[in-house]
N, CA and C of each residue as an Amber inpcrd file, in Angstrom:
protein
   264
 -12.3480000   8.0780000  -9.3270000 -12.0690000   6.7680000  -8.4780000
 -13.5440000   5.9610000  -8.8990000 -14.4110000   4.9920000  -9.0970000
 -15.7480000   4.2070000  -8.9040000 -15.3010000   3.9750000  -7.5200000
 -17.1850000   3.8090000  -7.2540000 -17.0020000   3.7150000  -5.5760000
 -16.4810000   1.8950000  -5.5960000 -16.7660000   1.1960000  -6.4480000
 -16.3200000  -0.4430000  -6.2540000 -14.5710000  -0.6440000  -6.3260000
 -13.6920000   0.7910000  -6.5640000 -12.2910000   0.6650000  -6.7240000
 -11.7350000   0.7920000  -5.2900000 -10.8970000  -0.1940000  -5.0870000
 -10.5550000   0.3160000  -3.2300000  -9.1690000   1.1270000  -3.4700000
  -9.4520000   1.5690000  -3.0480000  -8.2500000   3.3260000  -2.7830000
  -6.7600000   2.6950000  -1.8170000  -5.8370000   2.5400000  -2.0470000
  -4.4230000   1.9390000  -1.5720000  -3.2660000   2.7790000  -2.0050000
  -2.3920000   2.2690000  -0.8570000  -1.0320000   2.7810000  -0.2200000
  -0.3060000   1.8520000  -0.7260000   0.8050000   1.9760000  -1.5130000
   1.6490000   1.0450000  -0.9410000   3.5510000   1.2960000  -0.8920000
   4.4570000   1.2900000   0.0490000   5.3780000   1.2570000   0.8040000
   6.8800000   0.5550000   0.2180000   7.2080000   1.3290000  -1.4470000
   8.6070000   0.5230000  -2.0120000   9.4800000   0.7840000  -1.6090000
   9.8930000  -0.4120000  -0.7900000  11.1100000  -0.2950000   0.3020000
  12.5740000  -0.9390000  -0.4980000  13.2530000  -0.7300000  -1.3800000
  14.3460000  -1.3320000  -1.9640000  15.7690000  -1.1710000  -0.5300000
  16.6620000  -2.4530000  -0.7350000  17.5530000  -1.8640000   0.2490000
  18.3330000  -3.2070000  -0.6050000  19.3660000  -3.0640000  -1.2410000
  20.3780000  -4.0900000  -1.6010000  19.9850000  -4.8450000  -2.4830000
  19.1540000  -4.2510000  -3.2510000  18.3580000  -4.7930000  -4.7140000
  17.2170000  -5.7190000  -3.8820000  16.9010000  -5.5070000  -2.7640000
  15.7570000  -6.6900000  -2.1870000  14.6660000  -5.4520000  -2.3260000
  13.4610000  -6.0360000  -2.1220000  12.1300000  -4.8710000  -2.2780000
  11.4130000  -5.8680000  -1.2600000  11.2090000  -4.9990000   0.1640000
   9.8920000  -5.2680000   1.4250000   8.9080000  -5.5860000   1.1010000
   8.6740000  -6.8050000   1.5970000   6.7850000  -7.2950000   1.4390000
   6.6670000  -8.2820000   1.8090000   5.7020000  -8.0620000   2.3880000
   5.0220000  -8.3900000   3.5100000   3.7650000  -9.8020000   3.8940000
   3.6540000 -10.3240000   4.8950000   2.6980000 -11.2760000   4.2370000
   1.8660000 -11.3090000   5.9320000   0.6270000 -11.3120000   5.7880000
  -0.7450000 -11.9250000   6.8450000  -0.5620000 -12.8080000   7.5280000
  -0.5370000 -12.7950000   9.0700000  -1.0220000 -14.4960000   9.2260000
  -1.6260000 -15.2910000   8.7400000  -0.9250000 -16.3270000   8.4790000
  -2.0130000 -17.2170000   7.9140000  -2.1830000 -17.1420000   6.3020000
  -2.1590000 -15.8350000   5.7410000  -1.7480000 -16.2440000   4.3740000
  -0.7200000 -16.8650000   3.3120000  -0.8170000 -16.8040000   2.4530000
   0.2770000 -17.8380000   1.5010000   0.8310000 -16.3180000   0.5010000
   0.4770000 -15.4790000   0.2690000   0.7480000 -14.2220000  -1.1810000
   1.1940000 -13.4070000  -0.2570000   2.1260000 -12.8500000  -0.8130000
   3.3500000 -11.3060000  -0.0930000   2.5820000 -10.5300000  -0.8830000
   2.3500000  -9.1110000   0.1730000   2.2340000  -8.2320000  -0.9690000
   3.4420000  -6.7240000  -0.7610000   2.6120000  -5.7550000  -0.7050000
   3.9760000  -4.4110000  -0.1050000   2.8730000  -4.0250000   0.8230000
   3.9760000  -3.5980000   1.4470000   3.5840000  -2.5240000   2.8410000
   2.6040000  -1.3800000   2.2350000   1.5290000  -1.7590000   3.0340000
   0.5340000  -0.6570000   3.1670000  -0.8280000  -0.7140000   3.3730000
  -1.9970000  -0.2770000   2.4660000  -3.4890000   0.0850000   3.2950000
  -4.2730000   0.0430000   2.5130000  -5.6030000   0.8600000   2.8210000
  -6.5910000   1.8100000   2.5290000  -6.2920000   2.4710000   2.8450000
  -6.3510000   3.5500000   2.2000000  -6.2780000   5.5650000   2.3320000
  -7.5070000   5.8270000   3.7470000  -7.9450000   5.9640000   4.6100000
  -8.6890000   7.1570000   5.3440000  -9.3280000   8.0110000   4.4640000
 -10.3460000   7.8350000   5.1200000 -11.2840000   9.1320000   4.0200000
 -10.4330000  10.9680000   4.6900000  -9.8450000  11.8900000   3.1240000
  -9.1100000  12.8570000   3.4100000  -7.9020000  12.4630000   3.7720000
  -7.5070000  11.7160000   3.6630000  -5.8300000  11.4620000   3.9820000
  -5.1950000  11.5240000   2.7250000  -3.8570000  11.8530000   2.8090000
  -2.8620000  12.1030000   1.5520000  -2.2850000  11.1270000   2.1440000
  -1.5460000  10.7370000   0.3650000  -0.4840000   9.5370000   0.4920000
   0.9440000   9.4180000   1.7510000   1.4310000  10.4740000   1.4610000
   2.4190000  10.3800000   3.2900000   2.2840000   9.8040000   4.2240000
   0.4600000  11.2290000   4.6200000   0.0880000  10.9030000   5.6760000
  -0.0690000   9.1380000   6.0420000  -0.8850000   8.8490000   5.0760000
  -1.6780000   7.7010000   5.0200000  -0.4540000   6.4900000   5.3330000
   0.1880000   6.9350000   4.3060000   1.6890000   5.6550000   4.3190000
   2.7890000   5.4560000   5.5210000   2.4460000   6.8030000   6.2920000
   3.2810000   6.2240000   7.4280000   2.1930000   6.0330000   8.7050000
   0.8940000   6.6000000   8.7180000  -0.2040000   5.7010000   9.5390000
   0.2960000   4.3410000   8.9640000   0.1410000   3.7130000   8.3170000
   0.1820000   2.5640000   7.9510000   1.0810000   1.8760000   8.4010000
   2.1750000   2.0690000   7.8360000   3.3980000   1.2630000   7.8350000
   3.7490000   0.9600000   9.4580000   3.2690000   2.4510000  10.1940000
   3.3000000   2.6310000  11.7700000   2.5430000   1.0700000  12.6690000
   0.8420000   1.1670000  11.7460000   0.2730000   0.1820000  12.5980000
   0.5100000  -0.9040000  11.8340000   1.0010000  -1.5180000  10.3840000
   1.9710000  -2.9430000  10.3610000   2.7460000  -3.5300000  10.7780000
   3.7360000  -2.3430000  10.5010000   5.0250000  -3.1290000  10.6340000
   5.8990000  -2.1610000  12.4700000   5.4040000  -1.0420000  12.9590000
   5.9480000  -0.5740000  14.0140000   6.9730000   0.4280000  13.7320000
   7.0990000   0.5620000  12.4710000   8.4500000   1.3090000  11.8360000
   8.1490000   3.0580000  12.2060000   8.4640000   3.9110000  12.4850000
   8.3920000   5.7740000  11.9150000   8.9320000   6.2260000  10.4500000
   7.9530000   6.4020000  10.4100000   9.1920000   6.9410000   8.3930000
   9.1820000   8.4170000   8.3840000  10.0960000   8.7000000   7.6460000
  10.3340000  10.4280000   7.4430000   9.1310000  10.5440000   6.5230000
   8.1930000  11.6810000   6.7790000   7.2110000  11.7250000   5.7150000
   8.1510000  12.6480000   4.3640000   9.7380000  13.2540000   4.5190000
  10.2120000  14.0980000   3.7200000  10.9620000  12.2460000   2.7280000
  10.8180000  11.4990000   3.0970000  11.6640000  10.5450000   2.6110000
  11.2670000  10.0210000   1.5890000   9.7180000   9.9720000   1.4210000
   9.0060000   9.9390000   0.4900000   9.2080000  10.2040000  -1.5000000
   8.9640000   9.6310000  -2.0810000   8.9680000  10.0860000  -3.3180000
   7.5860000   9.3240000  -4.2940000   7.5740000   9.6860000  -5.1890000
   6.2490000   9.0460000  -6.3370000   7.4430000   7.6160000  -6.6050000
   6.5800000   6.8340000  -6.5740000   7.0490000   5.7500000  -7.8230000
   5.9390000   5.6820000  -8.6780000   5.5050000   5.1430000  -8.7930000
   3.6850000   4.1860000  -9.3740000   3.0520000   5.1150000  -8.8860000
   1.6100000   4.8530000 -10.0930000   0.0110000   4.3630000  -9.9020000
  -0.2900000   2.9580000 -10.5550000  -0.7960000   2.1330000  -9.7590000
  -1.2000000   0.8130000 -10.4650000  -2.5130000   0.7650000 -10.0800000
  -3.2170000  -0.2100000 -11.4840000  -4.3250000   0.2250000 -11.2980000
  -4.5670000  -1.4200000 -11.4330000  -5.2320000  -2.5470000 -11.0040000
  -5.2760000  -3.8980000 -11.1020000  -6.4970000  -4.2230000 -10.6540000
  -6.7130000  -5.7830000 -11.1030000  -7.5600000  -6.5400000 -10.3830000
  -7.7960000  -7.0050000  -8.5330000  -8.6760000  -6.9520000  -7.9180000
  -8.0620000  -6.8300000  -6.8640000  -8.1190000  -8.6950000  -6.4620000
  -7.3010000  -8.6640000  -5.3200000  -6.8810000 -10.1080000  -4.8660000
  -8.3280000 -10.8780000  -4.0510000  -8.5170000 -11.2510000  -4.2560000
  -9.8050000 -12.0760000  -3.2170000 -10.9700000 -11.4060000  -3.0640000
 -11.4660000 -10.9040000  -4.5910000 -12.5830000  -9.9000000  -4.7240000
 -13.2450000 -11.1000000  -6.1490000 -13.9360000 -11.9950000  -6.1030000
 -14.5240000 -12.4810000  -7.3470000 -15.6070000 -12.0460000  -8.1240000
 -16.4870000 -10.6620000  -8.0710000 -16.3870000  -9.5560000  -8.1630000
 -15.6830000  -8.5330000  -9.3150000 -14.7880000  -9.1820000  -9.3530000
 -13.7980000  -7.8940000 -10.5960000 -13.4800000  -6.8180000  -9.6920000
 -13.4530000  -6.3290000  -8.3090000 -13.4250000  -5.3800000  -8.0920000
 -11.5450000  -4.6060000  -8.2080000 -11.1200000  -3.3790000  -8.7570000
 -10.7260000  -2.9880000  -9.0260000  -9.6010000  -2.2030000  -7.3280000
  -8.7840000  -2.3060000  -7.7140000  -7.4800000  -1.5490000  -7.1080000
  -6.8080000  -0.7630000  -7.5380000  -6.9530000   0.6850000  -6.5710000
  -6.0960000   1.6230000  -7.1210000  -5.2440000   2.2280000  -6.1450000
  -3.6960000   1.6970000  -6.3570000  -2.5340000   1.6440000  -5.9760000
  -1.8090000   2.4080000  -5.9880000  -1.7640000   3.6210000  -5.3080000
  -1.0250000   4.4790000  -5.1810000   0.7550000   4.3830000  -4.5190000
   1.8970000   4.3870000  -5.3020000   3.1410000   3.2030000  -4.3780000
   3.7330000   4.7100000  -4.1180000   5.0770000   4.7090000  -3.3930000
   5.9040000   5.8920000  -2.8980000   6.5900000   5.3330000  -2.0250000
């Protein structure tokens, strides 16, 4: 992963064929819940922390399964920066 790339994690939660998405107050776009990984943090620990901080929800670390790794242009960065998002 390059220094300019953003390392992030996302929680994929589907219930009744509906995907959970979140929107920051004052923003127009919806996102998958999650966030940036802290140095040395694994996928599951990082997602549990991010979801607890963002949504106030405690997740069972044993409930996660790997979904996908996405590598796309990051939203809001004019320099073409990319985001590498590990989804579980």
